[in-house]
A tleap script that builds the chain and sets N, CA, C and O, in Angstrom:
source leaprc.protein.ff14SB
mol = sequence {
  NMET LEU LYS GLN THR ALA ILE ALA ALA LEU
  SER LEU ILE LEU LEU SER GLY ALA ALA ILE
  ALA GLY GLU GLY ASN ASP ASN MET LYS ALA
  MET ARG ASP ARG MET ASP ALA GLN LEU GLN
  GLY GLN SER GLN GLN GLN VAL GLN GLN GLN
  ALA PRO ALA GLN CLYS
}
set mol.1.N position { 14.054 2.742 -113.064 }
set mol.1.CA position { 15.272 3.216 -112.756 }
set mol.1.C position { 15.896 2.355 -111.666 }
set mol.1.O position { 17.001 1.819 -111.747 }
set mol.2.N position { 15.037 2.286 -110.614 }
set mol.2.CA position { 15.536 1.294 -109.408 }
set mol.2.C position { 15.497 -0.052 -109.855 }
set mol.2.O position { 16.313 -0.814 -109.336 }
set mol.3.N position { 14.697 -0.516 -110.732 }
set mol.3.CA position { 14.766 -1.938 -111.398 }
set mol.3.C position { 16.081 -2.138 -111.925 }
set mol.3.O position { 16.808 -3.048 -111.525 }
set mol.4.N position { 16.415 -1.309 -112.819 }
set mol.4.CA position { 17.746 -1.446 -113.476 }
set mol.4.C position { 18.781 -1.445 -112.811 }
set mol.4.O position { 19.712 -2.163 -113.173 }
set mol.5.N position { 18.896 -0.607 -111.617 }
set mol.5.CA position { 20.116 -0.579 -110.689 }
set mol.5.C position { 19.881 -1.729 -109.582 }
set mol.5.O position { 20.853 -2.116 -108.933 }
set mol.6.N position { 18.770 -2.207 -109.387 }
set mol.6.CA position { 18.781 -3.617 -108.580 }
set mol.6.C position { 19.214 -4.705 -109.318 }
set mol.6.O position { 19.866 -5.555 -108.712 }
set mol.7.N position { 18.969 -4.876 -110.614 }
set mol.7.CA position { 19.419 -6.021 -111.452 }
set mol.7.C position { 20.822 -5.734 -111.784 }
set mol.7.O position { 21.425 -6.776 -112.040 }
set mol.8.N position { 21.547 -4.679 -111.869 }
set mol.8.CA position { 22.780 -4.394 -112.223 }
set mol.8.C position { 23.749 -4.897 -110.789 }
set mol.8.O position { 24.754 -5.609 -110.799 }
set mol.9.N position { 23.178 -4.365 -109.797 }
set mol.9.CA position { 23.733 -4.683 -108.385 }
set mol.9.C position { 23.791 -6.224 -108.347 }
set mol.9.O position { 24.830 -6.788 -108.004 }
set mol.10.N position { 22.557 -6.990 -108.738 }
set mol.10.CA position { 22.620 -8.470 -108.311 }
set mol.10.C position { 23.734 -9.164 -109.527 }
set mol.10.O position { 24.511 -10.091 -109.295 }
set mol.11.N position { 23.611 -8.613 -110.550 }
set mol.11.CA position { 24.532 -9.105 -111.600 }
set mol.11.C position { 26.135 -9.094 -111.234 }
set mol.11.O position { 26.911 -10.032 -111.416 }
set mol.12.N position { 26.451 -7.775 -110.660 }
set mol.12.CA position { 27.550 -7.691 -110.105 }
set mol.12.C position { 28.157 -8.703 -108.957 }
set mol.12.O position { 29.282 -9.205 -108.946 }
set mol.13.N position { 27.227 -8.843 -108.110 }
set mol.13.CA position { 27.309 -9.807 -106.964 }
set mol.13.C position { 27.549 -11.226 -107.518 }
set mol.13.O position { 28.476 -11.898 -107.065 }
set mol.14.N position { 26.814 -11.654 -108.395 }
set mol.14.CA position { 26.836 -13.004 -108.839 }
set mol.14.C position { 28.158 -13.161 -109.679 }
set mol.14.O position { 28.737 -14.247 -109.695 }
set mol.15.N position { 28.618 -12.116 -110.350 }
set mol.15.CA position { 29.755 -12.361 -111.277 }
set mol.15.C position { 31.120 -12.314 -110.357 }
set mol.15.O position { 32.091 -13.041 -110.566 }
set mol.16.N position { 31.027 -11.273 -109.237 }
set mol.16.CA position { 32.027 -11.375 -108.165 }
set mol.16.C position { 32.003 -12.770 -107.422 }
set mol.16.O position { 33.059 -13.349 -107.168 }
set mol.17.N position { 30.989 -13.201 -107.141 }
set mol.17.CA position { 30.812 -14.556 -106.447 }
set mol.17.C position { 31.527 -15.588 -107.412 }
set mol.17.O position { 32.329 -16.382 -106.921 }
set mol.18.N position { 31.244 -15.600 -108.864 }
set mol.18.CA position { 31.851 -16.650 -109.657 }
set mol.18.C position { 33.301 -16.472 -109.797 }
set mol.18.O position { 33.975 -17.441 -110.146 }
set mol.19.N position { 33.861 -15.321 -109.559 }
set mol.19.CA position { 35.129 -15.050 -109.794 }
set mol.19.C position { 35.898 -15.681 -108.495 }
set mol.19.O position { 36.918 -16.370 -108.529 }
set mol.20.N position { 35.284 -15.344 -107.541 }
set mol.20.CA position { 36.040 -15.922 -106.224 }
set mol.20.C position { 35.839 -17.394 -106.241 }
set mol.20.O position { 36.783 -18.079 -105.845 }
set mol.21.N position { 34.765 -17.976 -106.635 }
set mol.21.CA position { 34.784 -19.383 -106.606 }
set mol.21.C position { 35.580 -19.987 -107.472 }
set mol.21.O position { 35.885 -21.151 -107.214 }
set mol.22.N position { 36.076 -19.401 -108.621 }
set mol.22.CA position { 36.872 -19.831 -109.657 }
set mol.22.C position { 38.363 -19.730 -109.096 }
set mol.22.O position { 39.174 -20.603 -109.405 }
set mol.23.N position { 38.675 -18.806 -108.381 }
set mol.23.CA position { 39.926 -18.627 -107.650 }
set mol.23.C position { 40.279 -19.614 -106.582 }
set mol.23.O position { 41.400 -20.087 -106.391 }
set mol.24.N position { 39.187 -19.868 -105.910 }
set mol.24.CA position { 39.175 -20.959 -104.765 }
set mol.24.C position { 39.361 -22.479 -105.405 }
set mol.24.O position { 39.918 -23.417 -104.836 }
set mol.25.N position { 38.760 -22.498 -106.729 }
set mol.25.CA position { 38.956 -23.812 -107.238 }
set mol.25.C position { 40.282 -24.074 -107.630 }
set mol.25.O position { 40.720 -25.217 -107.508 }
set mol.26.N position { 41.191 -22.894 -108.223 }
set mol.26.CA position { 42.482 -23.092 -108.562 }
set mol.26.C position { 43.250 -23.539 -107.429 }
set mol.26.O position { 44.009 -24.507 -107.486 }
set mol.27.N position { 43.030 -22.738 -106.247 }
set mol.27.CA position { 43.842 -22.999 -105.028 }
set mol.27.C position { 43.557 -24.408 -104.556 }
set mol.27.O position { 44.454 -25.069 -104.031 }
set mol.28.N position { 42.232 -24.929 -104.740 }
set mol.28.CA position { 42.024 -26.350 -104.345 }
set mol.28.C position { 42.880 -27.250 -105.189 }
set mol.28.O position { 43.585 -28.099 -104.644 }
set mol.29.N position { 42.852 -27.103 -106.504 }
set mol.29.CA position { 43.545 -27.995 -107.309 }
set mol.29.C position { 45.190 -27.947 -106.884 }
set mol.29.O position { 45.758 -28.996 -106.582 }
set mol.30.N position { 45.752 -26.934 -106.883 }
set mol.30.CA position { 47.104 -26.729 -106.569 }
set mol.30.C position { 47.373 -27.448 -105.245 }
set mol.30.O position { 48.416 -28.099 -105.195 }
set mol.31.N position { 46.524 -27.423 -104.082 }
set mol.31.CA position { 46.759 -28.087 -102.859 }
set mol.31.C position { 46.605 -29.596 -103.180 }
set mol.31.O position { 47.416 -30.362 -102.659 }
set mol.32.N position { 45.759 -30.032 -103.887 }
set mol.32.CA position { 45.556 -31.441 -104.132 }
set mol.32.C position { 46.737 -32.079 -104.949 }
set mol.32.O position { 47.012 -33.276 -104.864 }
set mol.33.N position { 47.438 -31.158 -105.778 }
set mol.33.CA position { 48.498 -31.592 -106.473 }
set mol.33.C position { 49.825 -31.656 -105.582 }
set mol.33.O position { 50.668 -32.533 -105.770 }
set mol.34.N position { 49.954 -30.654 -104.585 }
set mol.34.CA position { 50.915 -30.828 -103.689 }
set mol.34.C position { 50.922 -32.023 -102.844 }
set mol.34.O position { 51.924 -32.719 -102.677 }
set mol.35.N position { 49.566 -32.283 -102.217 }
set mol.35.CA position { 49.248 -33.532 -101.427 }
set mol.35.C position { 49.545 -34.808 -102.062 }
set mol.35.O position { 50.067 -35.743 -101.456 }
set mol.36.N position { 49.176 -34.839 -103.401 }
set mol.36.CA position { 49.392 -36.054 -104.078 }
set mol.36.C position { 50.977 -36.340 -104.282 }
set mol.36.O position { 51.473 -37.464 -104.208 }
set mol.37.N position { 51.668 -35.187 -104.542 }
set mol.37.CA position { 53.157 -35.349 -104.661 }
set mol.37.C position { 53.708 -35.881 -103.397 }
set mol.37.O position { 54.501 -36.822 -103.370 }
set mol.38.N position { 53.261 -35.241 -102.315 }
set mol.38.CA position { 53.687 -35.632 -100.903 }
set mol.38.C position { 53.433 -37.080 -100.578 }
set mol.38.O position { 54.248 -37.740 -99.933 }
set mol.39.N position { 52.326 -37.556 -101.017 }
set mol.39.CA position { 51.753 -38.841 -100.584 }
set mol.39.C position { 52.624 -39.843 -101.550 }
set mol.39.O position { 53.042 -40.891 -101.058 }
set mol.40.N position { 52.862 -39.572 -102.732 }
set mol.40.CA position { 53.787 -40.532 -103.754 }
set mol.40.C position { 55.201 -40.319 -103.161 }
set mol.40.O position { 55.886 -41.337 -103.264 }
set mol.41.N position { 55.762 -39.383 -102.631 }
set mol.41.CA position { 56.955 -39.269 -102.019 }
set mol.41.C position { 57.038 -40.292 -100.833 }
set mol.41.O position { 58.045 -40.989 -100.711 }
set mol.42.N position { 55.947 -40.392 -99.925 }
set mol.42.CA position { 55.972 -41.045 -98.767 }
set mol.42.C position { 55.824 -42.484 -99.092 }
set mol.42.O position { 56.423 -43.325 -98.422 }
set mol.43.N position { 55.027 -42.824 -100.123 }
set mol.43.CA position { 54.996 -44.151 -100.576 }
set mol.43.C position { 56.296 -44.830 -101.063 }
set mol.43.O position { 56.612 -45.982 -100.767 }
set mol.44.N position { 57.056 -43.945 -101.886 }
set mol.44.CA position { 58.373 -44.342 -102.174 }
set mol.44.C position { 59.253 -44.540 -101.190 }
set mol.44.O position { 60.174 -45.356 -101.231 }
set mol.45.N position { 58.970 -43.734 -100.199 }
set mol.45.CA position { 60.197 -43.851 -98.929 }
set mol.45.C position { 59.993 -45.122 -98.289 }
set mol.45.O position { 60.926 -45.792 -97.846 }
set mol.46.N position { 58.597 -45.515 -98.228 }
set mol.46.CA position { 58.186 -46.840 -97.263 }
set mol.46.C position { 58.682 -48.014 -98.202 }
set mol.46.O position { 59.162 -49.009 -97.659 }
set mol.47.N position { 58.599 -47.956 -99.499 }
set mol.47.CA position { 58.953 -49.158 -100.392 }
set mol.47.C position { 60.498 -49.253 -100.148 }
set mol.47.O position { 61.038 -50.332 -99.900 }
set mol.48.N position { 61.166 -48.099 -100.228 }
set mol.48.CA position { 62.597 -48.392 -100.194 }
set mol.48.C position { 63.046 -48.857 -98.725 }
set mol.48.O position { 64.032 -49.560 -98.505 }
set mol.49.N position { 62.186 -48.366 -97.777 }
set mol.49.CA position { 62.637 -48.781 -96.223 }
set mol.49.C position { 62.383 -50.288 -96.112 }
set mol.49.O position { 63.195 -51.009 -95.532 }
set mol.50.N position { 61.214 -50.789 -96.689 }
set mol.50.CA position { 60.690 -52.256 -96.594 }
set mol.50.C position { 61.661 -53.164 -97.401 }
set mol.50.O position { 61.829 -54.325 -97.030 }
set mol.51.N position { 62.310 -52.671 -98.501 }
set mol.51.CA position { 63.105 -53.432 -99.505 }
set mol.51.C position { 64.229 -53.939 -98.670 }
set mol.51.O position { 64.324 -55.160 -98.547 }
set mol.52.N position { 65.083 -53.173 -98.086 }
set mol.52.CA position { 66.247 -53.738 -97.305 }
set mol.52.C position { 65.938 -54.759 -96.224 }
set mol.52.O position { 66.657 -55.737 -96.020 }
set mol.53.N position { 64.777 -54.472 -95.505 }
set mol.53.CA position { 64.374 -55.453 -94.417 }
set mol.53.C position { 63.950 -56.780 -95.109 }
set mol.53.O position { 63.960 -57.732 -94.329 }
set mol.54.N position { 63.610 -57.050 -96.280 }
set mol.54.CA position { 63.251 -58.142 -96.756 }
set mol.54.C position { 64.480 -59.125 -97.341 }
set mol.54.O position { 64.358 -60.335 -97.535 }
set mol.55.N position { 65.555 -58.422 -97.552 }
set mol.55.CA position { 66.802 -59.076 -98.057 }
set mol.55.C position { 67.414 -60.106 -96.958 }
set mol.55.O position { 68.444 -60.734 -97.206 }
savepdb mol mol.pdb
quit
């Protein structure tokens, strides 16, 4: 009985850890996408600022 309880508890811990890791991974991807969009916006602004200076 104790063995089954211990196995069930460990299984729940592992499953909850996997669920938390999956949520963190989604957050990381969303943050990376936002950062990429910001960097692309900054690089476009730099190109636009440099273009009039070259004329």
